[in-house]
C-alpha positions in Angstrom: -12.8 -39.7 -46.9 -13.7 -36.8 -49.1 -15.5 -33.6 -48.5 -16.9 -33.5 -52.0 -17.7 -36.2 -54.6 -15.3 -39.1 -53.9 -17.3 -42.3 -53.7 -17.4 -44.0 -50.3 -18.1 -47.4 -52.0 -14.5 -47.9 -52.8 -14.9 -47.5 -56.6 -14.6 -44.6 -58.9 -16.8 -44.2 -62.0 -15.0 -44.8 -65.2 -15.3 -42.0 -67.7 -15.3 -43.6 -71.2 -13.9 -41.7 -74.2 -15.4 -41.9 -77.6 -12.7 -44.3 -78.8 -13.7 -46.7 -76.0 -10.7 -46.1 -73.8 -10.9 -44.7 -70.2 -10.4 -41.0 -69.9 -7.0 -40.0 -68.3 -6.5 -39.2 -64.6 -3.9 -37.4 -62.6 -3.5 -37.5 -58.8 -1.6 -34.7 -57.0 -0.4 -35.4 -53.5 0.1 -32.4 -51.2 0.9 -33.2 -47.6 0.2 -29.7 -46.3 1.5 -29.7 -42.7 2.0 -26.0 -42.6 0.9 -22.9 -44.5 -0.6 -22.6 -48.0 2.4 -23.2 -50.3 1.8 -26.9 -51.2 -1.9 -26.4 -51.7 -1.7 -23.3 -53.8 1.0 -24.8 -56.0 -1.0 -28.0 -56.5 -4.2 -26.0 -57.2 -2.4 -24.0 -60.0 -1.1 -27.2 -61.6 -4.5 -29.0 -61.3 -6.4 -26.1 -62.8 -4.0 -25.8 -65.7 -4.0 -29.5 -66.5 -7.8 -29.7 -66.4 -8.1 -26.6 -68.6 -5.7 -28.1 -71.2 -7.5 -31.4 -71.5 -11.3 -31.5 -71.4 -11.2 -35.3 -70.8 -8.8 -35.2 -67.9 -9.8 -35.7 -64.2 -7.4 -34.3 -61.5 -7.7 -35.4 -57.9 -5.8 -33.5 -55.2 -5.0 -35.3 -52.0 -4.3 -32.7 -49.3 -4.2 -32.2 -45.6 -5.0 -28.5 -45.7 -7.9 -27.5 -43.5 -8.9 -24.7 -45.8 -8.8 -26.4 -49.2 -12.5 -25.8 -49.4 -12.0 -22.1 -49.5 -10.5 -22.3 -53.0 -12.2 -22.6 -56.3 -11.2 -25.3 -58.8 -11.8 -25.7 -62.5 -14.2 -28.3 -63.9 -12.4 -31.7 -63.9 -10.7 -31.0 -60.5 -11.7 -32.4 -57.1 -10.1 -33.1 -53.8 -9.8 -35.6 -51.0 -9.0 -34.1 -47.7 -7.1 -36.3 -45.2 -6.9 -35.4 -41.5 -4.6 -32.5 -40.9 -1.4 -32.4 -38.9 0.4 -29.3 -37.9 4.0 -28.4 -37.1 4.6 -26.9 -33.6 7.1 -24.1 -32.9 9.5 -26.6 -31.3 9.7 -28.6 -34.6 7.4 -31.5 -33.5 4.1 -32.3 -35.2 0.7 -33.0 -33.8 -2.8 -33.9 -35.1 -4.6 -30.7 -36.1 -8.2 -31.5 -35.1 -8.6 -35.2 -34.2 -8.0 -36.2 -30.6 -5.5 -38.8 -31.5 -1.8 -39.2 -31.2 0.4 -38.4 -34.2 1.1 -42.0 -35.1 -2.6 -42.9 -35.3 -3.3 -39.8 -37.4 -0.5 -40.8 -39.8 -1.9 -44.3 -40.1 -5.3 -42.9 -40.9 -3.8 -40.6 -43.5 -1.8 -43.4 -45.1 -4.9 -45.6 -45.3 -7.0 -42.9 -46.9 -4.3 -42.0 -49.4 -3.9 -45.6 -50.4 -7.6 -46.0 -50.8 -7.8 -42.9 -53.0 -5.1 -44.3 -55.3 -6.8 -47.7 -55.5 -10.2 -46.2 -56.2 -9.2 -43.4 -58.5 -6.6 -45.4 -60.5 -4.5 -42.5 -61.7 -2.3 -42.6 -64.8 0.1 -40.1 -63.2 0.8 -39.3 -59.6 2.6 -36.0 -58.9 4.0 -35.8 -55.4 4.8 -32.3 -54.1 8.3 -31.8 -52.6 8.6 -34.8 -50.3 9.5 -38.1 -52.1 8.3 -40.2 -49.1 5.5 -37.9 -48.1 4.8 -36.9 -44.5 6.5 -39.6 -42.3 6.5 -42.1 -45.2 2.7 -42.0 -45.6 2.7 -41.9 -49.4 5.0 -44.9 -50.0 2.4 -47.8 -49.8 0.2 -45.9 -52.3 3.1 -45.3 -54.7 4.1 -49.0 -54.6 0.5 -50.0 -55.6 0.4 -47.3 -58.3 3.7 -48.4 -59.7 2.7 -52.0 -59.8 -0.4 -50.9 -61.8 1.8 -49.0 -64.3 1.2 -45.4 -63.2 3.8 -42.8 -64.0 5.1 -41.3 -60.8 6.6 -37.8 -60.7 8.2 -35.7 -57.9 7.4 -32.0 -58.3 9.8 -29.6 -56.4 9.8 -25.9 -56.0 12.8 -23.8 -57.1 14.5 -23.9 -53.7 14.1 -26.6 -51.0 16.7 -25.7 -48.3 20.4 -25.3 -47.7 22.1 -28.1 -49.7 23.9 -29.6 -46.6 20.8 -29.6 -44.5 18.7 -31.0 -47.3 21.2 -33.9 -47.9 21.0 -34.8 -44.2 17.2 -34.6 -44.2 16.8 -36.7 -47.3 19.2 -39.3 -46.0 17.3 -39.6 -42.8 14.0 -40.0 -44.6 15.2 -42.4 -47.2 14.2 -39.9 -49.9 16.9 -40.7 -52.4 16.2 -44.4 -52.2 12.5 -43.8 -52.7 13.3 -41.5 -55.6 15.3 -44.1 -57.4 13.0 -47.0 -56.7 9.6 -45.4 -57.3 9.8 -42.3 -59.4 10.0 -41.9 -63.2 10.7 -38.1 -63.4 11.4 -35.0 -61.4 9.7 -31.7 -62.4 11.4 -28.5 -61.0 9.0 -25.6 -60.9 11.8 -23.0 -61.5 14.8 -22.2 -63.6 18.5 -23.1 -63.4 19.3 -19.4 -63.8 17.8 -18.8 -60.4 18.7 -22.0 -58.4 19.2 -25.7 -58.7 17.4 -27.3 -55.7 18.8 -30.8 -56.0 22.4 -29.8 -56.9 23.8 -30.9 -53.5 22.3 -34.4 -53.6 24.0 -37.5 -55.0 21.4 -38.3 -57.7 21.8 -41.3 -59.9 22.4 -40.7 -63.6 18.9 -41.9 -64.4 17.3 -39.3 -62.1 19.5 -36.6 -63.3 18.5 -37.4 -66.9 14.8 -37.4 -66.0 14.9 -34.0 -64.2 13.1 -31.3 -66.1 13.2 -27.5 -65.3 9.9 -26.2 -66.4 10.0 -22.6 -65.2 7.9 -20.8 -62.6 4.1 -21.3 -62.5 2.4 -18.2 -63.9 -0.6 -16.9 -62.0 -3.6 -15.1 -63.4 -6.4 -12.9 -62.0 -9.4 -15.2 -61.1 -12.3 -15.0 -63.5 -15.0 -15.1 -60.9 -15.6 -12.0 -58.6 -14.0 -11.8 -55.2 -16.1 -12.2 -52.1 -13.9 -10.5 -49.5 -14.6 -6.8 -48.9 -11.5 -4.8 -49.4 -10.8 -1.6 -47.4 -11.2 1.8 -48.9 -7.4 2.5 -49.1 -7.2 0.0 -52.0 -9.2 2.4 -54.2 -5.9 4.2 -54.8 -2.3 3.1 -55.0 -1.3 1.0 -52.0 1.3 -1.5 -50.9 0.2 -5.1 -50.3 1.9 -6.8 -47.3 1.4 -10.6 -47.4 2.8 -13.4 -45.2 1.2 -16.3 -47.1 -0.5 -18.6 -44.6 0.5 -16.2 -41.8 1.6 -18.9 -39.3 5.1 -17.5 -39.2 4.6 -14.0 -40.5 4.4 -12.0 -37.3 7.9 -10.6 -37.6 7.2 -9.1 -41.0 3.9 -7.6 -39.9 5.5 -6.2 -36.7 8.3 -4.6 -38.8 5.9 -3.1 -41.3 3.8 -1.6 -38.5 6.9 -0.3 -36.8 7.9 1.5 -40.0 4.6 3.2 -40.4 4.6 4.2 -36.7 8.1 5.6 -37.0 7.5 7.4 -40.3 3.9 8.8 -40.4 4.5 10.4 -43.8 5.2 7.3 -45.9 3.7 8.1 -49.3 1.6 4.9 -49.9 -0.8 3.2 -47.5 -0.4 -0.4 -46.7 -2.9 -3.3 -46.7 -1.8 -6.2 -44.5 -3.2 -9.7 -45.2 -2.7 -11.7 -42.0 -3.3 -15.2 -43.5 -5.5 -17.9 -42.1 -3.0 -19.4 -39.7 -1.9 -16.4 -37.7 -2.2 -16.8 -33.9 -5.3 -15.1 -32.5 -3.5 -13.1 -29.9 -0.9 -11.9 -32.4 -3.7 -10.6 -34.7 -5.5 -8.9 -31.9 -2.4 -7.0 -30.9 -1.7 -6.0 -34.5 -5.2 -4.8 -35.0 -4.9 -2.5 -31.9 -1.8 -0.9 -33.5 -3.4 -0.6 -36.9 -6.4 1.2 -35.4 -4.0 4.0 -34.4 -2.6 4.4 -38.0 -4.6 6.3 -40.6 -2.7 4.7 -43.6 -2.7 1.0 -42.7 -5.5 -1.5 -42.8 -5.8 -5.3 -42.7 -7.9 -8.2 -43.8 -7.7 -11.8 -42.5 -7.5 -13.8 -45.7 -8.5 -13.7 -49.3 -8.5 -16.9 -51.4 -8.4 -14.7 -54.5 -5.4 -12.7 -53.4 -4.3 -12.4 -57.0 -6.8 -9.6 -57.5 -5.1 -7.5 -54.8 -1.7 -8.5 -56.2 -2.7 -7.2 -59.6 -3.9 -3.8 -58.2 -1.1 -3.1 -55.7 1.6 -0.6 -56.5 4.2 -2.8 -54.7 4.4 -6.1 -52.7 6.0 -6.6 -49.3 6.5 -10.3 -48.5 8.6 -13.0 -47.0 9.2 -14.4 -50.4 7.7 -17.9 -50.4 7.4 -19.7 -53.7 3.8 -18.8 -54.6 4.2 -15.2 -53.7 7.4 -15.0 -55.8 5.4 -16.5 -58.7 2.7 -13.8 -58.3 5.3 -11.0 -58.1 6.7 -12.1 -61.4 3.3 -12.8 -63.0 1.8 -9.5 -62.1 5.1 -7.7 -62.7 5.2 -5.9 -59.3 8.0 -4.0 -57.5 8.7 -6.2 -54.5 10.5 -5.9 -51.2 11.4 -9.3 -49.7 12.0 -9.7 -46.0 12.7 -13.5 -45.7 12.7 -15.7 -42.7 15.7 -17.9 -42.1 14.1 -20.6 -39.9 13.1 -23.4 -39.9 14.4 -23.5 -43.5 16.8 -21.3 -45.5 14.5 -21.5 -48.6 13.2 -17.9 -48.5 16.5 -16.3 -48.0 18.2 -18.4 -50.7 15.5 -17.5 -53.2 15.5 -13.8 -52.3 19.3 -13.6 -52.7 19.1 -15.3 -56.1 16.3 -13.0 -57.2 18.1 -9.9 -56.0 21.2 -11.0 -57.9 19.1 -11.1 -61.1 17.5 -7.7 -60.3 14.0 -9.1 -59.9 13.3 -7.8 -56.3 14.7 -5.8 -53.4 15.9 -7.7 -50.4 16.0 -6.6 -46.7 17.8 -9.3 -44.7 17.6 -9.6 -41.0 20.5 -8.7 -38.7 22.8 -11.3 -37.4 21.4 -13.8 -34.9 21.1 -12.3 -31.5 21.5 -8.7 -32.5 17.9 -7.6 -32.2 15.1 -6.7 -34.7 15.2 -4.7 -37.9 15.5 -0.9 -37.5 12.0 0.5 -38.3 13.7 3.5 -40.0 15.6 1.2 -42.4 12.3 -0.6 -43.2 10.5 2.8 -43.7 13.2 3.9 -46.2 12.8 0.6 -48.1 9.1 1.2 -48.3 9.6 4.7 -49.6 11.9 3.3 -52.4 9.7 0.4 -53.3 7.1 2.0 -55.7 10.0 3.6 -57.7 12.0 0.4 -58.4 11.7 -1.1 -61.9 9.3 -4.0 -62.1 10.7 -7.5 -62.8 9.9 -7.3 -66.5 12.9 -5.1 -67.1 15.3 -8.0 -66.4 13.2 -11.2 -66.4 14.8 -14.0 -68.4 13.0 -15.5 -71.3 10.8 -18.5 -70.4 11.0 -17.9 -66.7 7.2 -18.0 -66.3 6.6 -20.9 -68.7 6.1 -23.5 -65.9 2.5 -24.3 -66.4 3.1 -24.9 -70.1 6.0 -27.1 -69.3 4.0 -29.1 -66.8 1.2 -29.6 -69.4 3.6 -30.8 -72.0 5.3 -33.2 -69.6 1.9 -34.5 -68.4 0.8 -35.1 -71.9 4.0 -37.1 -72.7 3.5 -39.2 -69.6 -0.1 -39.8 -70.3 0.9 -41.0 -73.7 3.3 -43.5 -72.1 0.6 -44.8 -69.8 -2.2 -44.8 -72.4 -1.8 -48.4 -73.5 -2.0 -49.5 -69.9 -5.1 -47.4 -69.3 -6.8 -48.9 -72.4 -6.0 -52.4 -71.3 -7.3 -51.8 -67.7 -10.6 -50.5 -69.0 -11.5 -53.9 -70.4 -10.7 -55.6 -67.1 -12.6 -52.9 -65.1 -15.7 -53.4 -67.2 -16.0 -57.2 -66.6 
């Protein structure tokens, strides 16, 4: 069930506070069917919560196959459920197990339910999907709600085009689940940038319990990095990152085409492929990189924040976590967003460009061919000279972790009486 310290006996040890009450617990659910976004957001929140309360235990339930590559603060652990992966045609399949998807989902649902029963969280924070992957979280939420847990939906600043989102949530029964099971919604963003739920018909209760906390600030990791960085990072360089890398080949290809077309670009580039890039794609890119003197690449770095902090500029697709890092480390950024399968990145990039936070290079109209490498090269030349986000950043935009900690403390206080009562029953 767990790759770390979760008991297989079906029971979790009860940490007792000095006042005789059970220490508080938070469970974060992150379905992780694709990329790194859900995991990295959950990790940032878990570490912040654990650091803010020395008695708090935080358990992340995740389907990410690389969750073990990341470091967590004391008080944070994880349960990894079997992975599923989204195919290019939009379907899903089991990642590693030789089972069909339905069987994999049943196994995930059972493990999630057992984690909730054993861990007995005071708060459950569900990332992005009110019903989880194919409804897998719903039985566990029902059990938790019957036991008095506070249940929160945490959503990033942008989900998708409002019309597409409304259809998707109707199909999944997301609004029904939100009204029936959830106490609050935490939006990890700002109304000044975007309102991710504005196109949905929320009930007055859900609207009143929706809190915009701000973006989640990132910091340079305290422990040293283990990945060897190329020599070109010893001076000014541009960092090109595609997040998980599973859908970043277009940005990498465009960047390489720009450096191939303009051999005199002033700053070298370091490309981070990401752990999910296709092997054949990476091999082809490495062959092209070998012919360029001012471009290098690494596969993956779980402590990418160090490179972000040192880079002279960032080139990215503009996913949520990368956007948080661009703001946190105050870096000039060029965003080249994807438009499929979701409009999330382009919506965020347009909003950020409107506020003057980043530069945007949008793709040509559908069916009209790739970007012009010369246009990309010109954008790369301009990038180091653009003002950093700090010259226009609105006040409080990066206060998300503080907002989450405050809301978590308030919800723990609401569930504190129940936790104290349950302690007596558990000790019998």
